[in-house]
C-alpha positions as CSV (number, residue, x, y, z in Angstrom):
1,X,0.3,-15.6,9.3
2,X,-2.9,-15.5,11.3
3,X,-1.3,-16.7,14.3
4,X,1.7,-15.4,14.3
5,X,0.1,-11.9,13.7
6,X,-2.2,-12.8,17.4
7,X,1.3,-12.1,19.2
8,X,1.3,-8.2,17.9
9,X,0.2,-6.5,21.1
10,X,2.9,-8.5,22.6
11,X,5.9,-7.5,20.4
12,X,4.9,-3.5,20.1
13,X,5.1,-3.5,23.9
14,X,8.3,-5.6,24.0
15,X,9.8,-3.1,21.9
16,X,8.6,-0.3,23.3
17,X,10.1,-1.5,26.5
18,X,13.2,-2.2,24.3
19,X,13.3,1.3,23.0
20,X,12.5,2.7,26.5
21,X,15.3,1.0,28.2
22,X,17.7,1.8,25.6
23,X,17.2,5.7,26.0
24,X,17.1,5.6,29.8
25,X,19.0,3.7,31.3
26,X,22.6,4.1,31.6
27,X,25.4,2.5,30.0
28,X,26.1,0.1,33.1
29,X,22.1,-1.1,33.5
30,X,22.0,-1.7,29.8
31,X,25.5,-4.0,30.1
32,X,23.5,-6.0,32.9
33,X,20.4,-6.3,31.2
34,X,22.5,-7.5,28.4
35,X,23.9,-10.5,30.5
36,X,20.2,-11.4,31.8
37,X,19.1,-11.4,28.7
38,X,21.7,-14.0,27.2
39,X,20.9,-16.3,30.8
40,X,17.3,-16.4,30.2
41,X,17.3,-16.6,26.0
42,X,19.2,-20.1,27.0
43,X,16.3,-21.5,29.0
44,X,14.2,-20.0,26.4
45,X,15.8,-21.6,23.7
46,X,16.0,-25.0,26.0
47,X,12.8,-24.7,26.6
48,X,11.5,-24.7,22.8
49,X,14.0,-27.4,21.9
50,X,13.6,-30.2,24.9
51,X,11.2,-28.7,27.0
52,X,13.3,-29.8,29.6
53,X,13.5,-26.6,31.7
54,X,10.1,-24.6,33.1
55,X,9.5,-21.3,31.4
56,X,7.9,-18.9,33.7
57,X,6.3,-15.6,31.9
58,X,9.1,-13.5,32.9
59,X,11.5,-15.6,31.1
60,X,9.8,-15.6,28.1
61,X,9.3,-12.2,27.7
62,X,13.0,-11.2,28.8
63,X,14.4,-13.7,26.8
64,X,12.4,-13.0,23.7
65,X,13.0,-9.3,24.6
66,X,17.4,-10.5,24.0
67,X,16.4,-11.7,20.6
68,X,14.3,-8.7,19.2
69,X,17.0,-6.7,20.6
70,X,20.0,-8.9,18.8
71,X,17.7,-8.7,15.6
72,X,16.6,-4.8,15.9
73,X,20.6,-4.1,16.7
74,X,22.1,-6.0,13.9
75,X,19.6,-5.5,11.2
76,X,18.0,-2.0,11.7
77,X,14.0,-3.4,12.5
78,X,12.4,-1.6,14.2
79,X,8.3,-2.6,13.3
80,X,6.6,-6.1,13.8
81,X,5.8,-5.9,9.6
82,X,9.9,-6.2,9.4
83,X,10.6,-8.7,11.9
84,X,8.0,-11.0,10.2
85,X,9.5,-10.2,6.6
86,X,13.0,-11.4,8.1
87,X,12.0,-14.5,9.4
88,X,12.8,-16.8,6.6
89,X,9.6,-19.5,7.4
90,X,7.1,-16.9,6.7
91,X,8.8,-14.1,4.5
92,X,7.9,-15.6,1.5
93,X,4.3,-16.3,2.3
94,X,4.3,-12.7,3.6
95,X,6.3,-11.4,-0.1
96,X,3.6,-13.3,-2.1
97,X,0.8,-11.8,-0.4
98,X,2.4,-8.2,-0.7
99,X,2.8,-8.6,-4.7
100,X,-0.6,-9.6,-5.2
101,X,-2.2,-6.7,-3.3
102,X,1.0,-4.7,-5.6
103,X,-0.2,-6.4,-8.6
104,X,-4.0,-5.7,-8.0
105,X,-2.8,-2.0,-7.2
106,X,-1.1,-2.3,-10.6
107,X,-3.8,-2.8,-12.4
108,X,-5.7,-0.2,-10.8
109,X,-3.5,2.6,-12.5
110,X,-3.5,0.5,-16.0
111,X,-4.8,2.3,-19.7
112,X,-3.9,2.2,-23.1
113,X,-0.9,4.4,-22.2
114,X,2.5,3.5,-22.6
115,X,5.1,5.5,-21.1
116,X,8.2,6.9,-23.0
117,X,11.7,5.3,-21.3
118,X,13.8,7.9,-22.9
119,X,13.5,11.6,-24.4
120,X,12.7,11.2,-28.2
121,X,15.6,12.1,-30.9
122,X,13.2,14.4,-32.7
123,X,10.1,17.0,-31.7
124,X,6.7,15.9,-31.4
125,X,3.8,18.2,-33.3
126,X,0.7,19.3,-31.1
127,X,-1.4,17.5,-32.6
128,X,0.4,14.2,-31.9
129,X,0.7,14.7,-27.9
130,X,-2.8,15.6,-28.1
131,X,-3.4,12.0,-29.0
132,X,-0.7,10.6,-26.4
133,X,-3.2,12.7,-24.0
134,X,-5.8,11.5,-24.5
135,X,-4.6,8.2,-24.0
136,X,-3.7,8.4,-20.9
137,X,-7.0,8.6,-18.7
138,X,-9.9,5.9,-18.7
139,X,-12.2,8.9,-17.3
140,X,-13.7,10.2,-20.3
141,X,-17.3,9.2,-19.1
142,X,-16.5,11.3,-16.1
143,X,-20.2,13.8,-15.1
144,X,-18.6,16.8,-13.6
145,X,-21.4,17.5,-11.8
146,X,-21.2,14.2,-9.9
147,X,-18.2,14.9,-8.9
148,X,-18.3,15.6,-4.9
149,X,-15.4,18.5,-4.4
150,X,-12.2,18.3,-6.5
151,X,-13.6,20.5,-9.4
152,X,-15.2,23.3,-7.4
153,X,-16.3,25.2,-10.6
154,X,-16.9,24.2,-14.3
155,X,-17.4,27.9,-15.3
156,X,-16.1,27.9,-18.8
157,X,-16.3,31.6,-19.0
158,X,-14.2,32.1,-15.5
159,X,-11.9,29.5,-16.7
160,X,-11.3,30.9,-19.9
161,X,-10.3,34.7,-18.1
162,X,-8.1,32.7,-15.5
163,X,-5.7,30.8,-18.4
164,X,-5.6,34.7,-19.7
165,X,-4.0,35.8,-17.5
166,X,-2.2,33.0,-16.3
167,X,-0.9,33.0,-19.7
168,X,0.1,37.0,-19.0
169,X,2.7,36.0,-16.1
170,X,3.2,32.1,-17.1
171,X,7.0,32.5,-16.5
172,X,6.6,35.2,-13.9
173,X,8.6,34.3,-10.6
174,X,8.0,36.7,-7.1
175,X,11.8,35.4,-6.2
176,X,13.0,38.3,-8.6
177,X,10.4,41.3,-7.2
178,X,12.2,43.6,-9.1
179,X,11.1,41.9,-12.4
180,X,8.0,41.0,-11.5
181,X,6.5,43.8,-9.4
182,X,3.3,43.3,-10.3
183,X,3.0,39.7,-8.3
184,X,4.2,41.1,-5.3
185,X,1.2,43.6,-5.7
186,X,-1.1,41.1,-6.7
187,X,0.3,39.3,-3.3
188,X,-0.8,42.3,-1.4
189,X,-4.3,42.7,-2.8
190,X,-4.6,39.4,-1.8
191,X,-3.7,39.7,1.6
192,X,-5.4,42.8,2.6
193,X,-8.8,41.3,0.7
194,X,-8.3,38.2,2.8
195,X,-7.4,40.4,6.2
196,X,-10.9,42.3,5.4
197,X,-12.8,39.1,5.4
198,X,-11.4,37.5,8.4
199,X,-11.4,41.4,10.5
200,X,-7.3,41.2,11.1
201,X,-5.8,44.6,12.4
202,X,-3.2,46.8,10.4
203,X,-1.0,44.3,12.4
204,X,-2.2,40.8,10.4
205,X,0.2,39.8,7.7
206,X,0.5,36.8,5.7
207,X,1.6,35.2,2.2
208,X,0.3,33.4,-0.8
209,X,1.4,29.8,-0.5
210,X,0.6,26.4,-2.9
211,X,-2.1,24.8,-0.7
212,X,-3.3,23.8,2.5
213,X,-0.5,21.5,3.0
214,X,2.3,24.5,2.6
215,X,0.6,27.0,4.6
216,X,-0.3,23.9,7.3
217,X,3.5,23.5,7.1
218,X,4.6,27.0,7.6
219,X,1.9,27.7,10.3
220,X,3.8,24.9,12.5
221,X,7.4,26.0,12.0
222,X,6.7,29.2,12.7
223,X,4.8,28.5,16.1
224,X,7.7,25.9,16.6
225,X,10.8,29.0,16.8
226,X,8.3,31.6,18.1
227,X,7.9,29.8,20.9
228,X,12.0,28.7,21.0
229,X,12.9,31.6,21.4
230,X,10.7,32.1,24.4
231,X,12.1,28.2,26.1
232,X,10.1,25.3,25.2
233,X,12.8,23.1,23.5
234,X,10.5,20.0,22.9
235,X,7.2,21.5,21.7
236,X,3.5,19.8,21.1
237,X,0.9,20.8,19.0
238,X,-2.6,19.9,20.7
239,X,-5.5,18.9,17.8
240,X,-8.7,17.0,17.2
241,X,-8.2,13.4,15.5
242,X,-9.9,14.9,12.3
243,X,-7.5,17.4,11.6
244,X,-5.7,17.2,8.0
245,X,-2.9,15.2,7.9
246,X,-0.5,17.8,6.7
247,X,-0.4,18.9,10.5
248,X,1.3,15.2,10.9
249,X,3.4,16.2,7.7
250,X,4.6,19.6,9.8
251,X,5.1,17.6,13.2
252,X,7.2,14.9,11.5
253,X,9.2,17.3,9.5
254,X,9.9,19.8,12.2
255,X,10.2,17.7,14.8
256,X,7.1,18.8,16.9
257,X,5.0,15.8,19.0
258,X,1.6,15.9,17.8
259,X,-1.1,15.3,20.5
260,X,-4.3,14.2,19.5
261,X,-7.8,14.3,20.9
262,X,-10.5,11.4,20.4
263,X,-13.3,12.6,18.9
264,X,-16.7,12.8,21.3
265,X,-19.4,10.2,20.9
266,X,-20.6,10.5,17.2
267,X,-19.8,14.1,16.7
268,X,-17.1,14.4,14.4
269,X,-15.3,16.6,16.7
270,X,-14.1,16.9,20.3
271,X,-15.4,17.8,23.5
272,X,-13.8,21.2,24.0
273,X,-13.7,20.9,28.2
274,X,-11.3,17.5,27.5
275,X,-8.4,20.1,26.1
276,X,-6.9,20.7,29.3
277,X,-6.3,17.1,30.3
278,X,-3.7,17.4,27.3
279,X,-2.4,20.8,27.8
280,X,1.6,20.8,29.0
281,X,4.1,23.5,29.6
282,X,5.5,22.4,26.1
283,X,2.6,22.9,24.4
284,X,2.8,25.9,21.8
285,X,-0.6,25.5,19.6
286,X,-4.2,24.3,19.6
287,X,-5.5,23.8,16.1
288,X,-9.1,23.7,15.0
289,X,-10.9,23.3,11.7
290,X,-13.6,25.5,9.8
291,X,-14.7,22.7,8.9
292,X,-13.0,19.5,8.7
293,X,-12.4,17.3,5.8
294,X,-13.6,14.0,6.7
295,X,-17.0,15.3,8.1
296,X,-17.8,18.8,7.1
297,X,-17.8,19.2,11.2
298,X,-16.6,22.8,12.4
299,X,-14.8,22.7,15.6
300,X,-15.7,24.4,18.7
301,X,-13.7,27.2,18.5
302,X,-15.2,29.6,20.7
303,X,-14.1,27.3,23.7
304,X,-10.7,26.2,21.5
305,X,-10.1,29.8,21.4
306,X,-10.8,30.5,25.1
307,X,-8.5,27.8,26.1
308,X,-5.3,29.0,24.2
309,X,-5.6,32.8,25.3
310,X,-6.1,31.3,28.7
311,X,-3.0,29.3,28.5
312,X,-1.0,31.5,26.5
313,X,-0.5,29.3,23.2
314,X,-1.3,29.7,19.7
315,X,-4.8,28.9,18.0
316,X,-4.7,28.2,14.7
317,X,-8.0,27.9,12.8
318,X,-7.5,25.7,9.2
319,X,-10.4,27.1,7.2
320,X,-8.6,25.3,3.9
321,X,-12.1,23.8,2.9
322,X,-14.1,26.6,4.2
323,X,-12.3,30.0,3.9
324,X,-14.1,31.5,0.9
325,X,-17.3,30.3,2.4
326,X,-17.6,31.5,5.5
327,X,-17.5,34.9,5.7
328,X,-20.3,34.9,3.5
329,X,-23.1,32.9,5.6
330,X,-24.1,35.1,8.4
331,X,-24.4,32.1,11.2
332,X,-19.9,31.8,10.5
333,X,-19.3,35.4,10.4
334,X,-18.2,35.1,14.3
335,X,-14.9,33.3,12.6
336,X,-12.6,35.7,12.4
337,X,-9.5,37.0,14.2
338,X,-12.0,38.8,16.9
339,X,-12.8,35.4,18.2
340,X,-10.7,35.0,21.4
341,X,-7.3,33.5,21.1
342,X,-6.9,33.2,17.3
343,X,-3.4,33.8,16.5
344,X,-3.6,32.5,12.6
345,X,-6.1,31.9,9.7
346,X,-5.0,29.7,6.6
347,X,-7.7,29.3,3.7
348,X,-7.4,28.2,0.1
349,X,-7.9,30.5,-2.9
350,X,-8.0,26.9,-5.0
351,X,-11.5,25.8,-3.7
352,X,-14.3,28.1,-3.1
353,X,-12.0,31.1,-4.0
354,X,-12.5,29.2,-7.5
355,X,-9.0,29.8,-8.9
356,X,-6.2,27.3,-9.9
357,X,-4.8,24.7,-7.7
358,X,-1.8,25.7,-6.5
359,X,-3.4,28.5,-4.1
360,X,-3.6,28.9,-0.7
361,X,-3.3,32.4,2.0
362,X,-2.0,31.3,5.3
363,X,-2.4,34.7,7.6
364,X,-1.3,35.8,11.5
365,X,-2.7,38.3,13.2
366,X,1.3,40.1,14.0
367,X,4.3,40.6,12.1
368,X,6.4,39.2,15.2
369,X,5.0,36.0,14.6
370,X,5.3,35.4,10.5
371,X,8.6,36.3,10.8
372,X,9.3,33.0,12.4
373,X,8.2,31.4,8.8
374,X,10.7,33.4,6.8
375,X,13.7,31.7,5.5
376,X,17.2,34.0,5.7
377,X,20.4,33.7,4.6
378,X,22.4,37.3,4.9
379,X,25.9,35.5,3.8
380,X,25.5,33.1,0.7
381,X,28.2,34.3,-1.3
382,X,25.4,34.0,-4.4
383,X,23.9,36.8,-2.6
384,X,21.5,37.6,0.3
385,X,18.8,34.9,0.2
386,X,15.0,35.4,1.7
387,X,12.0,33.6,1.3
388,X,9.1,34.0,2.8
389,X,7.3,30.6,2.2
390,X,8.9,26.7,2.1
391,X,9.1,27.6,-1.9
392,X,12.0,29.5,-3.4
393,X,10.7,29.8,-7.2
394,X,7.3,30.0,-7.4
395,X,4.6,30.5,-10.6
396,X,3.8,34.0,-10.3
397,X,0.9,33.0,-12.7
398,X,-0.8,31.1,-10.2
399,X,-0.5,34.1,-7.9
400,X,-1.9,36.2,-10.4
401,X,-4.7,34.1,-11.1
402,X,-5.9,33.9,-7.7
403,X,-5.8,37.3,-7.3
404,X,-8.0,37.8,-10.9
405,X,-10.4,35.2,-10.1
406,X,-11.3,37.0,-6.8
407,X,-11.9,40.1,-8.6
408,X,-13.7,38.6,-11.1
409,X,-16.3,36.9,-9.0
410,X,-16.6,39.8,-6.2
411,X,-18.5,40.0,-2.7
412,X,-22.2,39.4,-4.2
413,X,-21.8,36.7,-5.9
414,X,-19.3,35.4,-3.0
415,X,-22.1,35.7,-0.8
416,X,-24.9,33.9,-3.8
417,X,-22.3,31.4,-4.6
418,X,-21.9,30.2,-0.4
419,X,-25.7,30.7,0.7
420,X,-26.8,28.7,-2.3
421,X,-24.0,26.0,-1.2
422,X,-25.5,26.0,2.4
423,X,-29.0,25.1,0.8
424,X,-28.0,22.2,-1.1
425,X,-26.2,21.1,2.3
426,X,-29.0,21.2,4.2
427,X,-31.3,19.9,1.6
428,X,-29.1,16.8,2.2
429,X,-29.4,16.5,5.9
430,X,-33.2,16.9,6.2
431,X,-34.2,15.3,3.1
432,X,-32.2,13.1,1.6
433,X,-32.4,9.7,3.7
434,X,-36.2,8.2,3.4
435,X,-37.9,6.8,6.3
436,X,-36.5,3.1,5.7
437,X,-33.1,3.7,5.3
438,X,-32.7,5.7,8.0
439,X,-32.5,2.5,10.4
440,X,-29.2,1.5,8.4
441,X,-27.3,4.8,7.3
442,X,-26.4,7.6,9.4
443,X,-24.9,11.1,9.2
444,X,-22.1,11.9,11.2
445,X,-22.1,14.4,13.7
446,X,-24.0,17.9,12.3
447,X,-22.6,19.0,8.8
448,X,-24.0,22.7,8.4
449,X,-21.7,24.3,5.3
450,X,-20.5,22.0,3.0
451,X,-20.0,18.3,3.3
452,X,-21.7,15.4,4.6
453,X,-20.0,11.9,5.6
454,X,-22.0,8.9,5.7
455,X,-21.4,5.8,7.9
456,X,-23.4,2.3,8.4
457,X,-25.3,1.9,11.9
458,X,-26.6,-1.7,10.8
459,X,-24.6,-4.4,10.2
460,X,-26.6,-5.4,7.2
461,X,-25.1,-2.4,5.5
462,X,-21.8,-2.5,3.8
463,X,-21.4,1.3,3.3
464,X,-18.5,0.4,0.8
465,X,-20.9,-1.4,-1.0
466,X,-23.2,1.6,-1.1
467,X,-20.1,3.2,-2.6
468,X,-19.2,0.7,-5.1
469,X,-22.9,0.8,-6.3
470,X,-23.0,4.7,-6.5
471,X,-19.9,4.2,-8.7
472,X,-22.3,2.3,-11.1
473,X,-24.3,5.7,-11.3
474,X,-21.0,7.4,-12.1
475,X,-20.9,10.0,-8.7
476,X,-17.7,10.3,-7.5
477,X,-17.5,10.1,-3.4
478,X,-15.0,10.4,-1.2
479,X,-13.7,7.4,0.9
480,X,-13.3,7.5,4.4
481,X,-11.8,5.3,7.3
482,X,-12.2,4.8,11.3
483,X,-15.2,4.3,10.8
484,X,-15.9,3.3,7.1
485,X,-17.7,6.0,5.9
486,X,-17.7,8.5,2.8
487,X,-18.6,12.0,2.5
488,X,-20.2,14.4,-0.9
489,X,-18.7,17.8,-1.1
490,X,-20.7,20.3,-2.3
491,X,-19.8,22.8,-4.3
492,X,-20.5,25.3,-7.0
493,X,-20.3,22.6,-9.6
494,X,-23.6,21.3,-8.2
495,X,-26.8,22.6,-8.4
496,X,-30.4,21.7,-6.3
497,X,-31.8,19.1,-9.4
498,X,-28.2,16.8,-9.6
499,X,-28.4,17.4,-5.0
500,X,-31.8,15.7,-5.5
501,X,-30.6,13.1,-8.1
502,X,-27.9,12.4,-5.6
503,X,-30.1,11.8,-2.9
504,X,-32.5,9.4,-5.2
505,X,-29.2,7.3,-6.3
506,X,-28.5,7.2,-2.7
507,X,-31.1,5.6,-1.6
508,X,-31.6,3.1,-4.4
509,X,-27.8,2.0,-4.0
510,X,-28.1,1.1,-0.3
511,X,-31.7,-0.9,-0.9
512,X,-29.1,-2.7,-3.6
513,X,-26.8,-3.3,-0.8
514,X,-28.6,-4.1,1.8
515,X,-30.1,-7.1,-0.5
516,X,-26.9,-8.0,-1.8
517,X,-24.4,-7.8,1.1
518,X,-22.1,-9.9,-0.1
519,X,-21.1,-8.3,-3.5
520,X,-17.7,-7.9,-4.5
521,X,-15.8,-4.8,-3.9
522,X,-13.4,-3.3,-6.7
523,X,-10.6,-0.8,-6.8
524,X,-9.8,1.3,-4.2
525,X,-13.1,0.2,-2.3
526,X,-11.4,-3.0,-2.2
527,X,-8.5,-1.8,-0.2
528,X,-10.5,0.0,2.1
529,X,-12.6,-2.7,2.6
530,X,-9.8,-4.8,3.2
531,X,-8.1,-2.5,6.1
532,X,-11.0,-4.0,8.4
533,X,-8.6,-7.4,8.7
534,X,-5.8,-7.5,10.9
535,X,-3.6,-9.3,8.7
536,X,-4.1,-6.6,5.8
537,X,-4.0,-3.9,8.9
538,X,-0.1,-4.8,9.9
539,X,1.1,-4.3,6.1
540,X,-0.7,-1.6,5.1
541,X,2.0,1.1,5.2
542,X,3.2,-1.2,2.2
543,X,0.8,-1.6,0.3
544,X,0.1,2.5,0.7
545,X,3.7,3.2,0.0
546,X,3.0,0.7,-3.2
547,X,0.0,3.8,-4.0
548,X,2.4,6.3,-3.8
549,X,5.1,4.9,-5.5
550,X,2.9,4.2,-8.3
551,X,2.1,8.0,-9.0
552,X,5.8,8.3,-10.2
553,X,6.3,5.0,-11.8
554,X,4.1,2.5,-13.5
555,X,5.8,-0.5,-12.0
556,X,5.7,-1.4,-8.5
557,X,5.6,-5.4,-8.1
558,X,9.1,-6.3,-8.9
559,X,10.2,-5.3,-5.4
560,X,8.3,-8.4,-3.6
561,X,10.5,-10.5,-6.4
562,X,10.8,-14.2,-4.1
């Protein structure tokens, strides 16, 4: 299989040429190209069978181009993996390998739980359901304060107070504002609080959303339609390559071209001076992170805002990871609507706002921009339909909990929690790695808020083996790629004692990994480690799709039956 995959670049170039020709040449030229392709295909075929004809480089390319064009036309094939899976002589071997990978992923989901295959006739008791819930997980040994991110607060009293609020509004739906006026008032309070934190004017407005992804989707939609009304029909958005994938999703959904700027050396962010090279007449928006999820680095927001202002385009700051830290730490209080060029900001209440999952906020600097995220149907026979966010029906209980969490904690406690987190981050950055291990591992960029990412800087150390060893010590780390790395996210769930334990275990894991460099990786780490090989890279989307399928079905490998 490796010999075939070595032709990947050639095939890709031919496909790009094919698609470009199909989109730009007129029908006559396409007809002539087809005839020419047939002519060279005959030469190409006879060369392979008889070796009688001398085959030039151009004849080879045009002949192969014709073959691929016919395959693409008849079978709807538009990628190299699809092509290889439709070649009988090798498709069986590829499917066998994919099935092996699929079975490995399936095993990672295995536990003692037996899924229902239909609705039972009789009702279940509460005790019976609780017993079933216990069998659904193998994570009974989870140590919450060893989890990086994901669990942002483990305060039973705080959570119990929120659960009381949720119970009170568990059936409420803000779509019916006449029935549940409390939820409307709570959302107004949340927006006012966030406006004040980020120095929004009277024109500043926004909504509570279900999470950072919905906030970013709405943001991209609003700018697309705002600039469409101003004559831009083929918009593009410019971002650092560390931007959250929700922006990729938004551009995919809303047919926006996404332009990614490569990172500058080992900074974990971009060189802002390069942004101008990517802006053109179709650019509608710059997006920066504060901080980015991967490395915890804050993008050069001041410079980005100046550039956005100069070119008359939008500038959104994604504060979903730092939204309820930044306003409470002196050195980051410049990140707000007073920053030149900033036109929108998003922040997650379900992270450092310490509410339940499904709570985020999107803010705009003016009403005339926000209205483009609204959906209005004034002619529906069911009555006027109007929603400010993607969802129609929403959980009023989650909005109520977000409101309550902000008010239960208050500004003084937010300030205290935020400064404790930045202290722990600086401790890891400045003292964690011992002198010996600094030759093997390094921190990516200069993280100064809540996330620190590590990568190997020595061929003697496989960074994924470090993560594997940390797993044996019960640490839950976030695995990264491009380059291979991992990060640790510090939360209210941590304290300085657990951070010191993290540093000690990390140094021990580095030492172990250096001396056991060929140890086998397991689970997700085996998946990431495998993606460094070109064979796996070529079919990586198949494996990822299997992983996604397995979040709603317990078997998947049968799709590769030979």
